Each structure stands twice: as structure tokens, then as C-alpha cells.
PALUMPA-758414 format. One record per residue (C-alpha): residue number from 1; z negated, x negated, y. Coordinates in steps of 0.2 Angstrom, whole numbers, plus 5000, padded with zeros to 4 digits. Example, Ala and Ser with C-alpha at 12.3 -4.5 7.8 and 13.67 -1.06 7.14 Angstrom:
// residues 2
[1 [4961 4938 4978]]
[2 [4964 4932 4995]]
//
This chain:
// residues 622
[1 [5088 4657 5089]]
[2 [5072 4660 5089]]
[3 [5061 4670 5103]]
[4 [5042 4664 5103]]
[5 [5034 4681 5103]]
[6 [5023 4680 5118]]
[7 [5039 4679 5127]]
[8 [5045 4695 5117]]
[9 [5030 4703 5123]]
[10 [5032 4699 5140]]
[11 [5051 4704 5140]]
[12 [5044 4721 5133]]
[13 [5029 4723 5146]]
[14 [5042 4720 5161]]
[15 [5055 4733 5156]]
[16 [5053 4750 5161]]
[17 [5059 4759 5147]]
[18 [5064 4773 5159]]
[19 [5073 4760 5170]]
[20 [5083 4754 5156]]
[21 [5090 4770 5148]]
[22 [5092 4779 5163]]
[23 [5106 4768 5166]]
[24 [5116 4773 5148]]
[25 [5109 4793 5148]]
[26 [5104 4806 5163]]
[27 [5086 4808 5161]]
[28 [5076 4822 5172]]
[29 [5056 4822 5175]]
[30 [5048 4833 5167]]
[31 [5029 4834 5170]]
[32 [5023 4814 5167]]
[33 [5037 4811 5156]]
[34 [5059 4810 5157]]
[35 [5068 4821 5148]]
[36 [5087 4820 5144]]
[37 [5100 4824 5131]]
[38 [5098 4813 5114]]
[39 [5112 4802 5115]]
[40 [5109 4799 5093]]
[41 [5113 4815 5092]]
[42 [5125 4832 5097]]
[43 [5112 4844 5106]]
[44 [5113 4857 5119]]
[45 [5094 4859 5125]]
[46 [5087 4842 5129]]
[47 [5073 4836 5117]]
[48 [5075 4818 5119]]
[49 [5057 4811 5131]]
[50 [5053 4796 5137]]
[51 [5036 4791 5144]]
[52 [5032 4779 5157]]
[53 [5014 4780 5152]]
[54 [5016 4775 5132]]
[55 [5035 4764 5137]]
[56 [5041 4775 5122]]
[57 [5054 4788 5119]]
[58 [5057 4800 5104]]
[59 [5068 4813 5101]]
[60 [5061 4830 5094]]
[61 [5077 4835 5085]]
[62 [5083 4819 5077]]
[63 [5065 4812 5077]]
[64 [5074 4795 5084]]
[65 [5061 4784 5091]]
[66 [5054 4767 5098]]
[67 [5053 4755 5111]]
[68 [5065 4747 5123]]
[69 [5070 4735 5111]]
[70 [5074 4748 5097]]
[71 [5084 4760 5110]]
[72 [5096 4746 5113]]
[73 [5097 4740 5096]]
[74 [5104 4757 5092]]
[75 [5112 4763 5104]]
[76 [5123 4749 5108]]
[77 [5122 4743 5086]]
[78 [5115 4726 5091]]
[79 [5103 4716 5086]]
[80 [5084 4715 5088]]
[81 [5088 4696 5095]]
[82 [5102 4703 5106]]
[83 [5092 4717 5112]]
[84 [5079 4706 5119]]
[85 [5093 4697 5128]]
[86 [5101 4707 5133]]
[87 [5085 4716 5143]]
[88 [5078 4699 5148]]
[89 [5095 4694 5157]]
[90 [5093 4710 5165]]
[91 [5079 4707 5171]]
[92 [5083 4690 5175]]
[93 [5070 4681 5163]]
[94 [5076 4664 5157]]
[95 [5073 4664 5137]]
[96 [5065 4649 5131]]
[97 [5072 4644 5115]]
[98 [5058 4638 5099]]
[99 [5063 4629 5087]]
[100 [5080 4623 5077]]
[101 [5086 4631 5064]]
[102 [5074 4629 5051]]
[103 [5064 4644 5064]]
[104 [5078 4657 5062]]
[105 [5073 4674 5068]]
[106 [5078 4684 5052]]
[107 [5091 4697 5055]]
[108 [5096 4705 5039]]
[109 [5113 4711 5048]]
[110 [5117 4696 5056]]
[111 [5127 4687 5039]]
[112 [5136 4701 5038]]
[113 [5142 4700 5056]]
[114 [5145 4682 5054]]
[115 [5156 4684 5039]]
[116 [5167 4697 5046]]
[117 [5168 4686 5060]]
[118 [5174 4673 5049]]
[119 [5187 4683 5039]]
[120 [5193 4690 5058]]
[121 [5196 4671 5061]]
[122 [5204 4668 5046]]
[123 [5218 4684 5045]]
[124 [5223 4676 5067]]
[125 [5225 4659 5062]]
[126 [5237 4667 5046]]
[127 [5246 4675 5059]]
[128 [5247 4661 5068]]
[129 [5252 4650 5054]]
[130 [5268 4661 5047]]
[131 [5287 4657 5055]]
[132 [5295 4667 5067]]
[133 [5306 4674 5051]]
[134 [5293 4677 5040]]
[135 [5292 4696 5036]]
[136 [5276 4700 5045]]
[137 [5282 4692 5064]]
[138 [5300 4704 5058]]
[139 [5288 4719 5058]]
[140 [5280 4715 5073]]
[141 [5296 4712 5083]]
[142 [5301 4729 5075]]
[143 [5285 4740 5082]]
[144 [5285 4728 5099]]
[145 [5270 4720 5098]]
[146 [5269 4706 5109]]
[147 [5257 4692 5107]]
[148 [5247 4695 5119]]
[149 [5242 4710 5116]]
[150 [5240 4707 5095]]
[151 [5228 4690 5101]]
[152 [5218 4705 5112]]
[153 [5214 4717 5097]]
[154 [5214 4703 5087]]
[155 [5226 4707 5071]]
[156 [5232 4697 5062]]
[157 [5239 4694 5044]]
[158 [5232 4692 5026]]
[159 [5245 4680 5016]]
[160 [5252 4685 4998]]
[161 [5240 4678 4984]]
[162 [5221 4684 4979]]
[163 [5213 4669 4980]]
[164 [5214 4663 4999]]
[165 [5200 4667 5006]]
[166 [5190 4670 4991]]
[167 [5191 4650 4987]]
[168 [5187 4648 5009]]
[169 [5173 4659 5006]]
[170 [5167 4650 4991]]
[171 [5168 4631 4999]]
[172 [5159 4638 5011]]
[173 [5145 4643 5000]]
[174 [5145 4660 5009]]
[175 [5135 4673 5001]]
[176 [5148 4682 4990]]
[177 [5138 4700 4987]]
[178 [5136 4701 5004]]
[179 [5155 4699 5005]]
[180 [5158 4711 4993]]
[181 [5146 4725 5001]]
[182 [5160 4722 5017]]
[183 [5175 4724 5006]]
[184 [5184 4707 5009]]
[185 [5184 4702 4994]]
[186 [5181 4710 4975]]
[187 [5172 4704 4960]]
[188 [5179 4705 4941]]
[189 [5167 4708 4926]]
[190 [5169 4689 4920]]
[191 [5162 4684 4939]]
[192 [5178 4682 4946]]
[193 [5181 4685 4965]]
[194 [5197 4690 4971]]
[195 [5206 4696 4989]]
[196 [5205 4715 4992]]
[197 [5219 4712 5007]]
[198 [5232 4703 5003]]
[199 [5251 4704 5010]]
[200 [5243 4716 5023]]
[201 [5243 4718 5044]]
[202 [5227 4716 5049]]
[203 [5218 4726 5062]]
[204 [5201 4722 5064]]
[205 [5187 4735 5067]]
[206 [5176 4731 5083]]
[207 [5157 4740 5088]]
[208 [5156 4746 5105]]
[209 [5149 4729 5109]]
[210 [5161 4716 5103]]
[211 [5159 4715 5085]]
[212 [5168 4714 5070]]
[213 [5162 4730 5059]]
[214 [5175 4733 5047]]
[215 [5196 4729 5043]]
[216 [5208 4741 5040]]
[217 [5225 4731 5032]]
[218 [5242 4739 5034]]
[219 [5257 4736 5019]]
[220 [5272 4729 5028]]
[221 [5284 4737 5017]]
[222 [5285 4754 5009]]
[223 [5281 4754 4990]]
[224 [5275 4768 4980]]
[225 [5264 4754 4970]]
[226 [5251 4751 4984]]
[227 [5243 4761 4997]]
[228 [5248 4762 5015]]
[229 [5233 4757 5024]]
[230 [5217 4747 5014]]
[231 [5198 4750 5022]]
[232 [5184 4743 5024]]
[233 [5169 4753 5013]]
[234 [5155 4758 5021]]
[235 [5144 4744 5023]]
[236 [5124 4742 5032]]
[237 [5137 4737 5047]]
[238 [5149 4748 5046]]
[239 [5149 4768 5046]]
[240 [5166 4778 5048]]
[241 [5158 4792 5055]]
[242 [5148 4782 5069]]
[243 [5164 4771 5074]]
[244 [5179 4775 5084]]
[245 [5195 4764 5085]]
[246 [5197 4755 5103]]
[247 [5182 4760 5110]]
[248 [5176 4741 5115]]
[249 [5193 4738 5122]]
[250 [5194 4756 5130]]
[251 [5174 4760 5136]]
[252 [5176 4752 5154]]
[253 [5192 4759 5157]]
[254 [5185 4778 5151]]
[255 [5171 4779 5160]]
[256 [5182 4774 5176]]
[257 [5195 4788 5175]]
[258 [5180 4799 5166]]
[259 [5192 4804 5152]]
[260 [5201 4798 5136]]
[261 [5215 4798 5124]]
[262 [5213 4803 5106]]
[263 [5225 4798 5096]]
[264 [5226 4795 5076]]
[265 [5234 4778 5071]]
[266 [5228 4757 5077]]
[267 [5247 4755 5085]]
[268 [5244 4772 5095]]
[269 [5230 4762 5101]]
[270 [5239 4746 5104]]
[271 [5256 4751 5109]]
[272 [5244 4764 5126]]
[273 [5234 4749 5128]]
[274 [5249 4736 5129]]
[275 [5259 4750 5142]]
[276 [5243 4749 5155]]
[277 [5237 4767 5147]]
[278 [5216 4759 5139]]
[279 [5208 4775 5141]]
[280 [5214 4778 5124]]
[281 [5203 4778 5108]]
[282 [5207 4782 5089]]
[283 [5200 4792 5074]]
[284 [5206 4780 5062]]
[285 [5216 4793 5050]]
[286 [5198 4801 5048]]
[287 [5191 4818 5051]]
[288 [5184 4817 5069]]
[289 [5164 4820 5067]]
[290 [5151 4825 5078]]
[291 [5144 4806 5080]]
[292 [5160 4799 5084]]
[293 [5159 4812 5096]]
[294 [5143 4810 5103]]
[295 [5149 4792 5105]]
[296 [5162 4797 5115]]
[297 [5152 4807 5125]]
[298 [5143 4793 5130]]
[299 [5156 4787 5143]]
[300 [5166 4805 5146]]
[301 [5167 4820 5145]]
[302 [5185 4826 5146]]
[303 [5198 4821 5132]]
[304 [5217 4826 5129]]
[305 [5218 4825 5112]]
[306 [5235 4817 5103]]
[307 [5238 4821 5085]]
[308 [5256 4819 5075]]
[309 [5265 4836 5076]]
[310 [5265 4837 5057]]
[311 [5254 4852 5049]]
[312 [5241 4838 5045]]
[313 [5240 4832 5064]]
[314 [5239 4849 5070]]
[315 [5226 4855 5057]]
[316 [5216 4840 5060]]
[317 [5218 4843 5080]]
[318 [5211 4864 5077]]
[319 [5197 4855 5067]]
[320 [5193 4844 5081]]
[321 [5195 4857 5095]]
[322 [5178 4868 5088]]
[323 [5170 4852 5088]]
[324 [5172 4847 5104]]
[325 [5171 4863 5111]]
[326 [5152 4863 5103]]
[327 [5148 4847 5113]]
[328 [5153 4854 5130]]
[329 [5167 4844 5131]]
[330 [5185 4848 5141]]
[331 [5197 4847 5131]]
[332 [5217 4849 5131]]
[333 [5229 4846 5117]]
[334 [5247 4836 5117]]
[335 [5259 4837 5107]]
[336 [5273 4824 5110]]
[337 [5292 4831 5109]]
[338 [5303 4826 5091]]
[339 [5291 4822 5082]]
[340 [5285 4807 5090]]
[341 [5269 4799 5092]]
[342 [5260 4790 5106]]
[343 [5264 4772 5097]]
[344 [5285 4778 5099]]
[345 [5284 4788 5113]]
[346 [5278 4777 5125]]
[347 [5289 4761 5120]]
[348 [5303 4772 5120]]
[349 [5301 4780 5137]]
[350 [5286 4769 5144]]
[351 [5271 4771 5153]]
[352 [5274 4785 5168]]
[353 [5285 4796 5156]]
[354 [5269 4796 5145]]
[355 [5255 4800 5159]]
[356 [5270 4812 5167]]
[357 [5271 4823 5149]]
[358 [5253 4820 5147]]
[359 [5250 4831 5162]]
[360 [5257 4845 5155]]
[361 [5244 4847 5138]]
[362 [5238 4862 5135]]
[363 [5219 4871 5135]]
[364 [5213 4874 5117]]
[365 [5219 4895 5120]]
[366 [5236 4890 5124]]
[367 [5238 4875 5109]]
[368 [5228 4889 5096]]
[369 [5241 4904 5102]]
[370 [5257 4893 5101]]
[371 [5251 4886 5081]]
[372 [5248 4904 5075]]
[373 [5263 4909 5084]]
[374 [5272 4893 5075]]
[375 [5267 4900 5057]]
[376 [5272 4916 5062]]
[377 [5254 4925 5062]]
[378 [5256 4932 5078]]
[379 [5271 4941 5069]]
[380 [5261 4951 5057]]
[381 [5248 4964 5059]]
[382 [5238 4956 5048]]
[383 [5238 4939 5051]]
[384 [5239 4944 5070]]
[385 [5222 4953 5069]]
[386 [5213 4936 5060]]
[387 [5223 4925 5073]]
[388 [5216 4932 5086]]
[389 [5197 4931 5079]]
[390 [5199 4914 5076]]
[391 [5202 4911 5094]]
[392 [5189 4924 5100]]
[393 [5176 4912 5089]]
[394 [5183 4897 5097]]
[395 [5180 4902 5114]]
[396 [5161 4907 5110]]
[397 [5159 4889 5107]]
[398 [5161 4888 5125]]
[399 [5144 4887 5136]]
[400 [5150 4889 5152]]
[401 [5150 4912 5151]]
[402 [5162 4910 5166]]
[403 [5177 4900 5158]]
[404 [5172 4913 5139]]
[405 [5175 4927 5151]]
[406 [5193 4919 5158]]
[407 [5200 4915 5142]]
[408 [5196 4932 5136]]
[409 [5205 4940 5150]]
[410 [5218 4928 5146]]
[411 [5219 4934 5130]]
[412 [5218 4952 5132]]
[413 [5233 4951 5143]]
[414 [5243 4941 5131]]
[415 [5240 4953 5117]]
[416 [5240 4969 5128]]
[417 [5222 4973 5124]]
[418 [5205 4979 5131]]
[419 [5195 4967 5137]]
[420 [5180 4977 5130]]
[421 [5186 4974 5111]]
[422 [5188 4957 5114]]
[423 [5169 4956 5123]]
[424 [5162 4965 5108]]
[425 [5172 4951 5095]]
[426 [5165 4938 5106]]
[427 [5145 4944 5107]]
[428 [5145 4947 5088]]
[429 [5149 4929 5088]]
[430 [5140 4921 5099]]
[431 [5122 4935 5092]]
[432 [5126 4927 5075]]
[433 [5128 4909 5082]]
[434 [5110 4913 5089]]
[435 [5103 4920 5072]]
[436 [5111 4904 5065]]
[437 [5100 4893 5078]]
[438 [5085 4904 5077]]
[439 [5081 4903 5059]]
[440 [5085 4883 5059]]
[441 [5072 4881 5073]]
[442 [5060 4891 5063]]
[443 [5064 4880 5048]]
[444 [5058 4866 5062]]
[445 [5043 4874 5064]]
[446 [5034 4871 5048]]
[447 [5017 4863 5043]]
[448 [5018 4844 5042]]
[449 [5026 4838 5029]]
[450 [5012 4832 5019]]
[451 [5002 4848 5019]]
[452 [5020 4857 5011]]
[453 [5011 4860 4994]]
[454 [4997 4871 5003]]
[455 [5010 4884 5011]]
[456 [5013 4900 5001]]
[457 [5030 4901 4996]]
[458 [5037 4913 4985]]
[459 [5043 4908 4966]]
[460 [5059 4899 4967]]
[461 [5073 4905 4955]]
[462 [5083 4892 4944]]
[463 [5099 4892 4954]]
[464 [5088 4887 4969]]
[465 [5079 4872 4959]]
[466 [5097 4869 4952]]
[467 [5105 4870 4966]]
[468 [5096 4858 4979]]
[469 [5091 4846 4964]]
[470 [5108 4844 4966]]
[471 [5110 4841 4983]]
[472 [5095 4828 4981]]
[473 [5107 4817 4968]]
[474 [5121 4818 4977]]
[475 [5111 4812 4994]]
[476 [5105 4797 4981]]
[477 [5123 4793 4980]]
[478 [5123 4783 4994]]
[479 [5138 4789 5003]]
[480 [5138 4790 5021]]
[481 [5151 4807 5021]]
[482 [5142 4816 5010]]
[483 [5125 4813 5017]]
[484 [5133 4816 5034]]
[485 [5140 4832 5028]]
[486 [5124 4838 5019]]
[487 [5114 4834 5035]]
[488 [5125 4842 5046]]
[489 [5122 4862 5038]]
[490 [5104 4857 5031]]
[491 [5089 4850 5038]]
[492 [5075 4843 5026]]
[493 [5064 4857 5029]]
[494 [5075 4869 5024]]
[495 [5073 4866 5005]]
[496 [5064 4877 4999]]
[497 [5057 4867 4984]]
[498 [5039 4857 4993]]
[499 [5046 4839 4983]]
[500 [5066 4840 4988]]
[501 [5062 4843 5005]]
[502 [5050 4828 5006]]
[503 [5063 4816 4996]]
[504 [5075 4823 5009]]
[505 [5065 4819 5024]]
[506 [5062 4799 5015]]
[507 [5083 4799 5013]]
[508 [5085 4808 5031]]
[509 [5072 4797 5039]]
[510 [5082 4782 5033]]
[511 [5100 4789 5035]]
[512 [5093 4791 5053]]
[513 [5093 4770 5054]]
[514 [5109 4769 5045]]
[515 [5100 4763 5028]]
[516 [5106 4773 5013]]
[517 [5105 4762 4998]]
[518 [5098 4773 4984]]
[519 [5087 4758 4978]]
[520 [5077 4756 4997]]
[521 [5075 4771 4997]]
[522 [5064 4774 4979]]
[523 [5054 4759 4984]]
[524 [5051 4766 5000]]
[525 [5043 4780 4994]]
[526 [5023 4776 4990]]
[527 [5019 4792 4981]]
[528 [5020 4790 4964]]
[529 [5026 4810 4960]]
[530 [5039 4807 4971]]
[531 [5044 4791 4966]]
[532 [5047 4797 4947]]
[533 [5059 4811 4951]]
[534 [5071 4798 4962]]
[535 [5071 4787 4948]]
[536 [5074 4803 4936]]
[537 [5088 4807 4947]]
[538 [5096 4791 4950]]
[539 [5099 4790 4929]]
[540 [5116 4792 4924]]
[541 [5111 4807 4914]]
[542 [5106 4816 4929]]
[543 [5120 4812 4938]]
[544 [5132 4824 4946]]
[545 [5141 4836 4933]]
[546 [5148 4831 4916]]
[547 [5161 4820 4923]]
[548 [5159 4803 4920]]
[549 [5165 4794 4936]]
[550 [5164 4777 4931]]
[551 [5179 4781 4916]]
[552 [5189 4787 4932]]
[553 [5200 4772 4939]]
[554 [5202 4778 4958]]
[555 [5187 4777 4967]]
[556 [5195 4786 4982]]
[557 [5197 4803 4969]]
[558 [5179 4799 4964]]
[559 [5174 4800 4982]]
[560 [5185 4813 4988]]
[561 [5179 4825 4972]]
[562 [5160 4821 4977]]
[563 [5164 4825 4995]]
[564 [5171 4842 4988]]
[565 [5159 4845 4977]]
[566 [5143 4843 4993]]
[567 [5153 4854 5002]]
[568 [5156 4868 4990]]
[569 [5135 4868 4986]]
[570 [5133 4869 5004]]
[571 [5147 4882 5007]]
[572 [5136 4892 4993]]
[573 [5119 4889 4996]]
[574 [5123 4898 5014]]
[575 [5133 4910 5009]]
[576 [5119 4915 4994]]
[577 [5104 4915 5008]]
[578 [5114 4927 5017]]
[579 [5115 4938 5003]]
[580 [5099 4938 5000]]
[581 [5095 4942 5017]]
[582 [5107 4957 5019]]
[583 [5098 4964 5006]]
[584 [5083 4961 5012]]
[585 [5086 4970 5024]]
[586 [5095 4985 5015]]
[587 [5081 4991 5005]]
[588 [5072 4989 5022]]
[589 [5085 5000 5030]]
[590 [5083 5013 5016]]
[591 [5062 5014 5018]]
[592 [5062 5015 5035]]
[593 [5063 5032 5046]]
[594 [5058 5024 5064]]
[595 [5076 5027 5074]]
[596 [5074 5011 5084]]
[597 [5067 5003 5068]]
[598 [5082 5006 5061]]
[599 [5095 5001 5074]]
[600 [5088 4983 5076]]
[601 [5089 4981 5055]]
[602 [5106 4987 5057]]
[603 [5110 4976 5072]]
[604 [5103 4962 5060]]
[605 [5111 4967 5044]]
[606 [5128 4966 5055]]
[607 [5124 4949 5062]]
[608 [5123 4942 5047]]
[609 [5139 4948 5041]]
[610 [5148 4942 5055]]
[611 [5138 4925 5050]]
[612 [5143 4928 5033]]
[613 [5161 4935 5036]]
[614 [5163 4917 5048]]
[615 [5158 4905 5033]]
[616 [5172 4913 5022]]
[617 [5187 4913 5037]]
[618 [5183 4895 5039]]
[619 [5185 4890 5023]]
[620 [5200 4899 5021]]
[621 [5207 4891 5035]]
[622 [5202 4874 5029]]
//
């Protein structure tokens, strides 16, 4: 469909950007502009500004910005044409199409969506065509999944064989390279194609506006030779970090009730929906991310976490607690009895019993203490001390001072401690976090990157240059998880080498636009010097570590090793920076004779040591 340029401009001019955006986030008038919390990244202080005069928005934290069409495209993950259509519908403007298919508006993502939609229909048709006694239908009956619910979630079946879907795509003259990128099919060195999913129950993953962006395929019978689940890889339309399974089906109920259940698996979501518990979403077995929490925060700030009772599930719940607290969520944690999961429990006992048990979910303080007690940490004095510190650390993430005080009182009463002791510990955590945030803010206030070469900087050590070069190489791997982890802990302006800082900024800007394809990043660089550095860093001889990744058969292990390597580099870099700051302050302490200055230096040194211990202790717990 082609929309005339003049009509697009008329729609843009007719739309009030403040009116449109305030339908999705809360805005407050500040002077001539409007301000609110950015919907594209986690923040506690509003940095998202909307200008009614210029009809644009900008975030001073993550640098997102654009006009009203760009906002909808990013917020709802829709195409440009869809954003225009939605705003036109809101304004009551009828769109008059121009031309036929030959004049179709080019959308780089549209063909990816169409391929996934075709595959989703194919999997559903295959499920319909299988006999009642076929293994897949026997499995569905065993899991008590009725036809209506299965169809509502688009559940399908990838049949036996390696050429079913790939042959159909070839007959359709589809773009096979794009199908490979989406993970629908694979390719061999001889140019042959094969189905990646076969003999699996298929779960399509939807965007918030109902488009199929990925798939999860579950094996029907236990077999040690095959992975239980195969999932779509990251693609131009799918980011695991930014997707929540079931949100498309649950968002209206979550909004209505103003709270959500967070579970682990596809079947947990589907079974709860079947029993009319519809305010439920899943992290799909992946570690919860800030982006997923930001996505959920558009619909509610209240969540009950229901993860498996085994150690892995409880560890995942514990990690999620910290992220939710930092994002100002009201959270409760539910551990179902007898090692049940939501799927099995609701199918056995029904909706009313599930809601009754869910109403007894505990707050994060009770959850953490119960977990430490089960691990035996509260019986050993040393371990008890670490456990109490860990709980106080979690309390420090609360922004509500009253809530913090209530939690501290409860904790002091539980262990027979003086409140003032716990308050001092809490104060140390709060000061360390404040100091960390201040350093990040100072780094953001560096001069514009085009003037970086003029900034006086100390001579960098070989270790610093090597570490930052390794981080750039990792960023150029084009891996969403790795890139996200690095930018979660280090902003582009924090790179000390000016050229690396500029390169990191380019990659960061692409990442915020959901496009971290290394070749596109290289091609987008106009500075010849930077482009040469990028090209050198992307050659094989400059890849991370001495290991030849291409010789490793297990791609998942490769990605895991790269991710772990990124985690190690970031942790070591943070510890190295803190050690340097501590050493610098130690020298100042030796030289000062002023008592007030000495007291301030000792306080700063203590704050830095607390922050260092937090990183080390957090690493040990993980």
C-alpha cells in the first residue's frame, strides 16, 4: 500500500504529539514542554521531553527521539505505514491509497513479518491435518490443551521431515536468505536448505500489536539427543531482551486489573488463560531483562513472580526481584506447593484455588529470608551475616523511604538486631549507589564526541586499551544479549580511548534502533579513520580470544562463552576503576593535614570499598 506523501504530511500536522504520547505514558507540563519517564529505558528521574511547538520528543538519557510516527514505531514495534494508519484512524482521517503493488511502500521489515506469518499458518494447518491418535494430539490431550485455547495462541505443529517448510518457501519463491535469518530454515554449504523445526509443537511469539516475531518449538518426547526447546534466533524483528510471551493476549487484562503474573513457560501462560486467568506473561525461560520490565511497566507496576521451586527457578526469581525493585515495581513472589508449576496446578485445582494460593504470595523480604533459611545460611553466623547484608542491599533499591524503614524494622526484629546497625548498612549501600550514579552523570556531561580529540586525557595504560578494544570486538559480534549487557553497565562516553568512545556511540545508536548488524554499522561510518579501525577489529585474526569460534560445533555454547567473556570483562573493568580510585584517595589521605578534608576522603574511600564489595559479593552469589 502506498500513502501519498502529502497525505502523510497532513496527518502529521493534524496530530498533536503531546495528545498521542500521553495516551501511552504520563506527561507533566514543565514550562513550554512536557516531561515524563522514558518508555524506552529504565529511569527514575524523568528525562523524556516532548515539545508541542516542534512536535518532536527526545530522551536525554537514552537519546531516543523523533516525531509522532517514530514514537509509535518504536513504542509498538510497528512499521511506518502502520503508524501512519493508526494515527489517521485516531484522528478520523480516511487514507486514500495511491497506486498498486508496484508502488508499494518499501518496509525493510515487512517481508520478515510475512515469512513468519506464512510459517505460523503452515504450522497451524499441519496440526489441524494430523489424526487424533497422532503423537502431537496425544501430547496435547495429556497436557489438557483444548482446541479453542490452542488456536487462540496459534499453537501449531512442525511435522517429521527436513524439507517440508523449506520446499514450500522455495515453491513460493520466498526470500530464503531472510527465512534463514529468521531461523525458519537452515542452509548447508552446498546451497541446500532444510527445516530447523521438525516433529515439534510450535508456539508463535507475538509482538505487543499481534505480529508473529519468532517461534519456540518443543520436542514431543524426551530424547537426550535433541534439545527440549529450539527457539528462533535474534533477528531484525525479534529481540528476546525486549519481548514477553503472552503480552499481546494479556495486556488488556493486565491494564484492567493493574497487576500481572510472571511465569516461566509457554504452557504456564496458555493453561492459566484457559482457566480465565488472563493477566499473565512469561519470560520464556530466559533471564529477565530491564527491557522486558520496561515493556511490562507500560501496563502495570504490580507483579507476582511464580517461578519453579527448584534451585534454578528460585535463583531466577531472586535475580528478577532486584530488577523489579530498581524499576519501582510492587512485587510479590509465589512458590507453589508440592513442586507444582502454574500449568500443572491450575489444571489440577482450577482457577479459584490458584487465585486463593496466589493471594498468599509473599513480599521480597519474606521470600529472601525463606530462601536463605532453606539453604541453611541462617544457621551459620558468617553466612547469616552475608544473608542479612544481601537483604539490606535489596531494600536499598526501594525508592520509597517509608517502605525502606518498615523493611528495616521488620528485619531488625527478625534477627534481634538494633535498627541503627541495619540503617548504617543501608546508608552505605545508598551512598555507594548514589556515587555510582553521579559518576555516570558526570561521564554523560563530557563534550560532544566530535570534540573528543581536543579533551585532555591521561595517557592510557596498555591494559585499558586492550580491555576497551575487546569490548568493541564484542559489540561488533552483532549479539543482542552481549551488546545489551555491555551497554547496561557502560555508556559509550565511559570509554577512555576517544576513538573507541566514538565507535561505541555509533554501535549504541544502532542498538537503540534495533539494528546491530556489524556490516551495516561499518557502512554507516563516514570517518575513514574510524572505519579502518572497525574493519581491522572485525577481521578474524582480531576476534575475541585465541579460540577459533567457527571450529566449535555447538553454536549455543559459543554464544554462552562470548557472553560470559563480556560479563567477566565488564566486572573486571569496574573493579579496576574502583581500585584506581581507592588508590588515588589513599595517596590524598596520606598527604592531607586538614581534618574536614580527611573525613570526606575517608567517607569517599569507604563508599568505593562498599561498591567494590557489592560487585564481588554479587558475582559470588551468581
